N, C-alpha and C positions, 0 to 999 in steps of 0.2 A: 910865863912858860908853865909854871905849876898849875895855874888855872886851866890852861888848855889841856894839859895832861889829865887833870881831874875830870874834865868834861869828856875827854876821849874814853877814859876808863869807865866812867858811869855809863856811857853809851854802849860800850862793849858788854858790861854786866847785864844791862837791860836786854840787849840783843841776844845774849847767850841764854838768858831766862826764856825769852820768847822762842828761840829755836828749840829749846828743850821741851817746851810745852806746845809748840806750834803744831805738832802732828795730832794733838788732841783737840785743838781749838775748832769749834764748830757746833752744829746742831745735830742731835741724834734722835731717832725714833726707837721706842722700845719694841724689841722683837719677841723676847721671851724672858720669863722670870721663873726661877725654881727656888722654892723656900722649904727648908726643913726646920720644923719647930720641935725641939726636944727629940730629934731623931725621926720624926714622922713627916713625910712629905705632905706639904700643904697643897691640896688639890681640890679647892672648893670653888673653882671658877669654871663657868660654862663658856664664857667668852674670853678671848685672849686679853692680856693687860693692854692698857692704852696710856702712853705717856711720852714725855720728851725730856731730854737732857741737853742743857746748853752749857758749853764750856768756853769761857773767854780766857784771855791771857791771865786773868786774876781770879775770876769767880766761877764757881760750879753751882748750877741750878738744876734741880730735878723735880719733876712732877709726874706722878702716874697714879692710875686708879686700877683697882682689881674688881673682880666679881661682876655680876649683873647689877648695874646701877639703875635705879628707878627713882623718879621724882618722889619726894616724901613730904608729907604734911604733918604726920604725927611725930612725937619725940622719938619713938622707936625707929621709925623710917629714917629720920634725920641722923640718928646715931649710926644706923647701918651705913648710910652714905659716908659719914666721917670715917668709919672703920675701913672703908675701901680706898682710902686716900693716903698717899705718901708724898710729902713735899718738903724740901729744905734748900737753903742756899747759904753760901759763905765762901770765904777765901779757901784756896787749896794750894798744895805743893806736891811735887813729884819727888819720891825717894826711891830710886832704882826702879823696881817693877811694882811699886805701890803708889797709890794716890791717897793723900791725907787731906780730908775735908774738915774745915772748922766751921760748922753751922752757926750762924748768928740769927737765923730765922728758920723755924721748923714747924711742921704740923704737930709736933710733940715737944713741949718745953724741955723734956728730959735730955734732948740732944743739943740744945743751945749751949754754947761755950765748951763743948767737948771736941774731941778729935776722932773722926770716923775714918778708919783705914780700910782700904779695899785693895785686893790684888788687882793688877791692871794688865790686860793683854790686848794689844792692838794687832789686828790682822786685816790689812787692807782697809776697807771702809767699816769694818766691824770692831766694836769695842766690847770687851767682856770684863765685867767687874764682879769680883767674888769676895765674900767676907767669911772668915772662919767663925766658929761659935762666938757669939756676942749676945748681950741682953736683948731680948725682943721688946721693941718699943711699946707694944700694947700690953705686955705683961712681963716686966723685967725679971720675974722669977724664972722665966723660961729662956732658953737659948735658941738663937736662930742662926742658920747657915744659909746664905743667900748667893745666888748666881744670876746675874742679869746680862742679857745680850742686847746690844744697841747697834743700830745701823745708821751710819752718817747720811744725813739728807741734805746737809749744807756745809760747805767749808767756808771758813772765814780767814782772811789774811790776818796775821798776827802783827798788829801795830801797837806798840806800847804807848800809853797815854802820859 
């Protein structure tokens, strides 16, 4: 009987976690991004950003590029391509109206093993992620405020593994 009760409770806990995160699970396309670095709006892009966010019941994966990207062969051109990239993945959890991501793979080693907290707002198929002043990954002596808008392009059923 205790074994059956344990299995039932485990199933309920996993299902509750799935329900709490289920409204987020899916694939999103980046619609807009606004960044302020040390209080100055970063507006160095002539093309809109391009990227995707994939949220599973356990993992958060994001990849996006900024600026005009051109194929590069010189070290300077390749460095410019690297500077236009943001990508990381890791486990996440929901805490009220916040998402806390624990990157274990990142475009910048400074983020691996940290906890990245974003304010979270869901409005229909739109997801808005915002972060208050935090160290800027490309220059930690500066602070960045970031607001990203994502549009759901694919929903995924939440099935725990």
